[in-house]
C-alpha positions as CSV (number, residue, x, y, z in Angstrom):
1,M,0.1,-0.1,0.2
2,D,1.9,3.5,-1.3
3,Y,0.9,5.6,2.4
4,I,2.3,8.9,0.5
5,K,-1.3,8.1,-1.8
6,E,-3.7,6.9,0.7
7,A,-2.7,10.6,2.8
8,E,-3.4,12.3,-0.3
9,N,-6.4,10.9,-1.0
10,Y,-7.6,11.8,2.8
11,L,-6.9,15.5,1.9
12,R,-8.9,14.9,-1.5
13,N,-11.7,13.5,-0.4
14,Y,-12.0,16.2,3.0
15,N,-14.9,18.2,1.2
16,D,-16.9,15.7,0.1
17,L,-16.6,13.5,3.3
18,V,-17.9,17.1,5.7
19,D,-20.4,17.3,2.0
20,S,-21.5,13.4,3.3
21,V,-22.0,14.4,7.0
22,D,-25.0,16.8,6.3
23,N,-26.4,13.8,3.6
24,L,-26.2,11.7,6.4
25,K,-27.9,14.1,8.9
26,N,-30.8,14.7,6.5
27,E,-31.5,11.5,5.4
28,I,-31.3,9.9,9.5
29,Y,-34.0,13.0,9.8
30,E,-36.2,11.7,6.8
31,I,-36.2,8.3,8.5
32,N,-37.0,9.4,11.9
33,A,-39.9,11.4,10.2
34,D,-41.2,8.4,7.9
35,L,-40.9,6.3,11.6
36,T,-43.0,9.2,14.0
37,S,-45.9,8.6,10.8
38,I,-45.9,5.0,11.4
39,K,-48.9,4.4,14.3
40,N,-49.0,1.1,14.3
41,I,-49.4,-2.3,12.1
42,D,-51.9,-3.2,9.9
43,Y,-52.2,-7.2,9.6
44,S,-55.8,-7.2,8.4
45,G,-54.1,-7.3,4.7
46,M,-51.1,-9.5,6.0
47,P,-51.0,-12.6,2.8
48,H,-51.6,-16.0,3.5
49,G,-49.3,-18.7,2.9
50,S,-46.0,-18.0,1.8
51,G,-43.8,-15.5,-0.3
52,G,-45.6,-12.6,0.7
53,A,-43.8,-9.6,2.5
54,L,-44.6,-8.9,6.1
55,P,-46.5,-6.1,7.3
56,D,-43.6,-5.2,9.5
57,D,-40.6,-5.3,6.9
58,K,-40.9,-1.7,5.8
59,L,-40.4,-0.7,9.6
60,I,-37.6,-3.0,9.8
61,N,-36.2,-1.7,6.8
62,K,-36.4,1.8,7.8
63,L,-35.0,0.7,11.4
64,Y,-31.6,-0.8,10.0
65,R,-31.1,2.3,7.4
66,K,-31.3,4.2,10.0
67,Q,-28.9,2.1,12.4
68,K,-26.6,2.1,9.2
69,A,-26.7,5.9,8.1
70,E,-26.0,6.4,11.8
71,E,-22.9,4.1,12.0
72,E,-21.8,5.9,8.6
73,L,-22.4,9.4,9.9
74,K,-20.1,8.6,13.5
75,K,-17.4,6.8,10.7
76,T,-17.3,10.1,9.0
77,L,-16.9,11.9,12.0
78,I,-14.4,10.2,13.2
79,A,-12.3,10.6,10.0
80,I,-12.7,14.3,9.4
81,N,-11.7,14.9,12.7
82,R,-8.9,12.7,12.5
83,I,-7.3,14.7,9.6
84,D,-8.0,17.8,11.2
85,C,-6.2,16.8,14.7
86,V,-3.0,15.6,12.1
87,L,-2.9,18.5,10.3
88,K,-2.9,20.5,13.4
89,K,-0.7,18.7,14.8
90,L,1.6,18.3,11.8
91,S,1.8,22.4,12.5
92,E,2.9,22.7,15.6
93,G,6.5,24.3,15.9
94,E,7.3,27.7,14.1
95,D,9.2,26.2,11.4
96,N,6.6,23.6,10.9
97,K,2.9,26.5,9.8
98,K,3.4,26.3,6.3
99,Y,3.1,22.5,5.9
100,E,-0.7,22.1,7.6
101,K,-1.1,26.0,5.0
102,I,0.2,24.0,1.9
103,L,-1.6,20.7,2.6
104,R,-5.4,22.5,2.8
105,L,-4.6,25.2,-0.1
106,Y,-3.5,22.4,-2.5
107,Y,-5.2,19.4,-1.9
108,I,-8.2,20.9,0.1
109,E,-8.9,23.7,-1.6
110,G,-8.0,23.1,-5.0
111,A,-4.6,25.7,-5.2
112,R,-2.3,25.7,-7.8
113,G,0.6,27.6,-9.5
114,Q,0.6,31.4,-8.5
115,A,-1.9,31.2,-5.6
116,L,0.0,28.9,-4.0
117,E,3.1,30.8,-4.4
118,E,1.4,33.9,-3.4
119,A,-0.6,32.4,-0.3
120,L,2.9,30.7,0.6
121,E,4.9,33.9,-0.3
122,C,7.4,31.4,-2.0
123,S,8.2,30.0,-5.1
124,E,7.2,27.2,-6.9
125,R,9.6,24.9,-6.5
126,H,9.9,25.6,-2.9
127,C,5.7,25.2,-2.7
128,Y,6.2,22.1,-4.1
129,R,9.4,21.0,-2.2
130,L,7.1,21.5,1.2
131,K,4.1,20.1,0.0
132,G,6.9,16.5,-0.4
133,I,8.2,17.1,2.9
134,A,4.1,17.5,4.3
135,I,2.5,15.0,3.2
136,R,5.1,12.5,4.0
137,R,4.5,13.4,7.2
138,L,1.0,13.3,7.2
139,A,1.6,10.0,6.0
140,V,3.3,8.7,9.1
141,Q,1.0,10.5,11.4
142,L,-1.6,9.1,10.1
143,F,-0.7,5.8,9.5
144,G,2.4,5.2,11.7
145,I,5.4,3.4,11.2
146,K,3.5,1.7,7.8
147,G,3.9,5.3,6.6
148,L,7.5,5.6,6.8
149,G,7.9,2.7,4.4
150,E,7.6,4.4,1.7
């Protein structure tokens, strides 16, 4: 596994993870609204014999989807928090302040070329050198000893 590429993917997908939190919250809200509208299970139309769906299948499926959406939301929030914490830790120390900034600018905000140079107040070549150092440090901090092998 290429941990540098994996760390880059974490950062490139950061905004999508943030968007997915909103989508999952909306999905949970809609499921909760559907669940509150269900008053009881109507057994009068219950099929006789095999092959038919049970009247409570719809309710069980909604509860299951809600549980899965809540688990996905929890994991997504943990991933976002992990990225934010590692980026913040990466910038600790006077010489390291540019590492978080370049990773956020390059991967999360999509800044390139002159915009990147102006934001970091250095040459393009130095920007890419800083990015290389920063992404390697991020990979080690995200993946531990495994990140050193790359």
